[in-house]
N, C-alpha and C positions, 0 to 999 in steps of 0.2 A: 244659581250658585255664583258667588263673586270670585272671579279668578285674578283680581288685581294684585293681591299679595303675592301669589305665585308668579305672576308676570314680572313684578318688581324684583323678586329673587332671581328669576332667570336672567333679567337684564343685568343685575349685579354680577352674576356668575359669568356672563358673556363679556362684560367689561373687564373683569379680573383676568380672564383668559387672554383677552386681546392685549391688555396692558403688559402682561407677562411676555407675550410674543414680541411686542414692540420694544421691550427693554433689551432684547437681544439684537436689535437692528443697529447698524452704525448710525451715529448722530452727526448732524451738522448744524451750526448756528444759523438762525434766521438771518437773511441778508441784511447787512447794515448794523447788526447787533453788536454791542460792546458791553464790557463789564461795568463801566461807569457811564452815567448819563449827565452828570453835572447838576444835581438837584439844587445845590446852593445858588448857582447862577441862573438856573432855569426859573425858579420861583422868586418873583420880585419881593423885596422887603415892603414896598408900598404899592398899592394899586387901588384904583377907584377911591372909595372912602375908607379903605382899610390900611392900617399902619402896623408895623411890627411892634409887638409887645413882649419885651424880654423878661417880664415879671412872672409869667406863668407858662409852664411847659406841659405838654400832653402826658397822659399816663403812659409809661414805658413798661416793657416786660420785666418781671421780677428777676433778681440777680441770677437765680438758678437757671433761667432760660436764656441768659445773655449769650452764652457760648453757642447755643443752637441758633440764635438770631444772627450772630456774626457769621455763622456758616451758611445760613440761608440767604442772606442779603449781601449784595455788593455795595449798597449805598443806602443811607437813611437820612431823613430830614424831619426835625421836630421844631415847630414854631407856634407862636400864638399871635393873633392879630386883633386889633381893637378898631371899631368903627367910630363915626362921629357921634353916635349915641352912647358911647362907652360900653358897647356890647362886645364881648370877647368870644372868638372862635379859635379853638386849638386845632392845628393841622399836623398830621403825621403821614409821611410817605416812606415806604420801604420798597426798594427795587432789587430784583434778583435777575441775573443774566441767564439762569438755568431754571426753568419752571417745569421740569419733568417730574416724574414721581419721586425722584431722589431729593430734590430741593423744591419746597413749596412755600407759599406765603403763609404766615401765621395769622389766623383770624382774630379780630378784636374780642370775640367771645372768650377765647382762651387767655388772651392777654389780660383782660380785666378780671376774669375769674381768678387768675393766678395772683392778683393783687388784693384779693379778698372782696371784690365786688359781687353783688348779685346781679346777674345779667338777664334782662327780659327781651325776647325777640318781639319787635313790634310789627314788622312786615317789610314790604318792598314798595318803593315809589319811584316814579320818574322824576329826575332832576332836570328841569328844562333850562337849556342854554341857547345862546344865539346861533350856535353851530350844530346843534343836535341835542337830543334828550339822552340822559344817562340813567340806566336802571341801577338804583342804589338800595342797600339794605339799611333798615332802621333798627337800632337797639336802644335800650335804656339801662344804664348801670347805676347801682345804688350801693353806697358804703357810708353807714351812719347818716349824717345830715347831707352828704354830698350826692346829688342826683345829676347824672351826666348823660343826656341824650347823645346818641352817636349815629352818624351817617357814614357809610363806607361802600366802596366797590373794589373789585379786583380786576385787573387787566391781565389777561394771558394772551400773548401774541397780539393779534389785532382785535380781540373780542373782550368785551366787558361782561363779567359774570358776577353773580351774587351767591348762588347756592353751591354747595360742595359738589353736587352731581354735575352742574354746569362746568365747574372748574375741571373735574376729571375728564369729562367728555371733550372739552377743548384741548386738554393735554393729549388725549388719545388721537384727536384729529391731526395734530401736528406730528405726533409720533408715527402715525401711519405713512407720513411723507418723509420720515427720517430727519425731520427738523427738530431743533431744541428751542422752544419758545422762551422769550424773556417774559417778565411780568412784574407787576407792582401792586401794592395795596395802597389806596388813597383813603384816608380817614379824617373826618372833621368831627369835633364834639364841642360841647359848651356846658357850663355849670348852670342848670336851669331846671326849676321844678315844673315848668310848663313844657311838655314835649312838643306840642303843636307850635309854640313860639320858637322853640329851639330849631326844629326842622325847617321852618320857614327861613330862619336866619342862616342855617347851613346852606340851603338852596341858593340864597342870595349871594353868599360868599363864593360858592362854586361858580355860579353864573358870572360874577364879577371877575374871578380869576381866569376862567376860560376865555372870557372876552379879551383880557389883557394879553394873553399868550399868543405867540406866533403859531402857525399851523403845525410846525414840527414838534413843538412842545405839547400842544393839545393832543396830537396823536400819541405821544409818549405817555400821557396821563390817562387817556380814555380809549386809545385805539380807534376803532371805527365807532363813533358815538351813536350811530344809528343801529348798532348791533346790540340789542337789549337781550342778552342771553341769561335767562333765569332757569331754575330747575324745571318748572312746568313747561316752558317752551322747549327745552332740550328733550323732554320726554316725548313731545309730539314729533320733533324732527326725526 
């Protein structure tokens, strides 16, 4: 007899009870945390072979979600970059100083679906950088003739997560210590009918950007880059 569904239900019930208890505890900000991190200054206009492209902006949340987004995030950044081959990558970063159960990042799945896109979940892959690998999620969004592969990750405190369960467990870990973690979502995408080509381009963009940034900025974007926290890994821990 397969007990896995029952075990998953029990895990969810335990997490719910734990989170409810944590919500009653006094909270304190993670050391050094602030409501603004200066994304405009942190992310350079030009780096490596990439230059700022003001002609194209990433997909943003629909108007009806704008108020929720403004409440959830303290700072956002939306830019596009073009390389020497005239290939364009769209970058979107949203930062929130409070990533408890009350305020959480909004995933691209919801953002794109709200704009009328059909979203396909492709999987998870490691994005290799000079300072460590980052576990990222791959999506593909389709609207009429526009096909947009997407790569993103979420940082909660010092951990990078992809799955919803990993996000909740990381929040719980901080909650048990009475700390309020900050967090952000880092998303890159491009208009491309070839998913494989797009994801390779995304990985190169991320690697070039991470290489350009000072250590403090890298930590802000990816936390501990060696901490690849996905749903499957969190179930094992």
